[in-house]
N, C-alpha and C positions, 0 to 999 in steps of 0.2 A: 478406532485406529486405521483402517481402511481410508477413512477421510483425508486422516494426514499422510498415508502411504501413499494416496492419490494425486493430492496439494505439492508434495515433494516431490513425487513424477513430475508434475506438471511444469512447477519451479525448474527443476535440473534439466530438464528439457526445452524449455524458452529462456533460458536466462537474458538475451540482451532485449527481450521484447516487452521490456517495460510491465510486467504482470504488476495489479497492485493488491488483487485478490483472487482468490479459488473458493467461489460458494456452491457446495453439494449439497444437491435437493432428492430425497430418498423419497419413491412410491413403494410400493408392494414388489414389483421386479424391474425397476428402472432406477437409473442414477444418471442425475443431470446436473452437469456440472458447469454454473455459468463462468466465464474468465473475464475480468475485466480487467485491461491492457489498456497504455498510452499509445503502441503501436499494432493493431491489429493486420497489419500487410504480414510483418512479422510471423505471427500466430496462424495465418491463414496460409500464405506460403503461396508462393508461383500456381493458380489452378485449384487452389485448393491441397497442393500436396501437401503443406506439414500439419493442416489440420486432421487428413486423416490419417498421417501416419500416425498424430496424437490417440486418435480416436482409437485405432489398432494398438497403442500401445495400453490405454487405459484400461480396454475389454478384457488384453492378455491381465492386467492386475488384477480386474472383477468379473472373474468368469461368468460366475452364475447370476448377473442381472446385465439387462440392456444399457450401453453406456451411451447419452447424449451430450452433445457440444455445444455450448453456448457461447459466442466471443460478444462482450459487449467496448464498446471505445468509450478513453476517457477523454473528452473532448481538450479538458485545461488541467493537463497534468499536473502543474504548477499549485494546484489546490488540491493537491491528493496530499497528502502527510508520507506516506510511507514510499510514493515516488521519491516525494523533495528528500528525504531522508538518505533511502538509497542512492540519490543523486551526488551529495555530500559523501557519503561513503565510496564510492566509486573515485571523486573528486582525492581524498585521503588515501584511499590503496594507490593513486598513480600518483601519490608526491607533489599536490598544490597546497601549497601553504593552507592550514584550515583556517583560520582567520578568514582569509580572503572567499573560502570556501561558503562559510557559513553566511559571510553578508552578503557576498551574491547571490545566496537559496534564498534568503529572505527578503531581501530587494524584488526578486523576479516573484517572487510567491506575492508582495504587496502590491506589484504592478498589473498583477493579473488579478483583481478584486478582494484580495480576501482584508478582512479588516483587523486579523494580528496573524502574527506570527512567531514562532519562538522555537529556536534551533540550539540547543544543545549536544556538545560532544564532550566526550570523558574515556581517560585512558593517557598512554604515554604521551601525549600530543607532542608531535616536531623529534621524538624518539627520545626526549628526558628520559632521566633516570625514573625523575617520582611521579606518577600517577595523578592528574589533577582534572579538572572538568573548566571549560568555556562554553558561555552562553552568551547568544546576540536575538534580539527583541526586537518587533515593529509593531506599532498598533499597541492593542489592547489583546489579550488571554484570559477571560474572567472565568477559570476553573470552577469555582465553585457556584458557576449560574447554573443552576439545573437546564432552561431554556435555551442555552446557548449552543449552537450547533457546532464543535467540536473534533476535529480530524484530527488523530496522532495517530503516528508512526515512528516504528524503531527501527533500524539498520543495525548491522557490524560492517565493520572496516578489517579486514585480515591484513596490515599491514607486518612490515620484517621482522617489526620491535613489539607486536602485539596485538591483541585487537582494541580498535578504539570503537566504542557507542556513540550511537549517533542518536536523540530522539526528535523530534518533530512535532510539533502543536498548530495547528490551522484553525484560525477563528474565521467562520464564515459567515456568520450573523445568528439571529434568533431564530428558532421554530416558534412559528405560531401556536398559540394555545391547544388549538383545534387540531394542529397538524401532529401533536405526540402520540405515540405507539400506545397508551394509556388512555389518551382520549378517545381513540379509533376506538377500542378496545370497547370504552366504556358507551359509546354510540350505539357498536352493534349491539353488545349485551339491550340497552334500551329500545332497540328497534325490534330486537326479537320477542 
């Protein structure tokens, strides 16, 4: 519950920073929060002011532990599924045509080197009375292939006529057999 509270706090404080995920690592009396963001300049702030303010807020939220804050930059935000879904959701909130929004985001993702991308929006699209879903896909997204490196992201657009869900799948290639977490664990056991 504390992890969820800290994540919500970070996301609320840094709405416009393009935050993809907040990873919480716990040690005996220390919390390490790793914030992966497309805009590290906004998270850090001028002279580190925003980072210090955020660290102080996190320390208040978890008073019994020492809080460390790491900030990681996402170099290619178009290959992060949550950020793509969030950008489509933001466009829908600004009343951009939903077909144009999903087409453009899929094209941008493919231009940045993805092997496949699928974006699906569902809800009262265009403010119609009946809810429906629309999808756009380029390349291939092999969801049944275990070695496929597929990033998934889900975002919600809160519009005047209701919530529209945006799902995004990005296929970035295959993970080599010796790079899978299972193979690494098996190798570590074999070495011990």
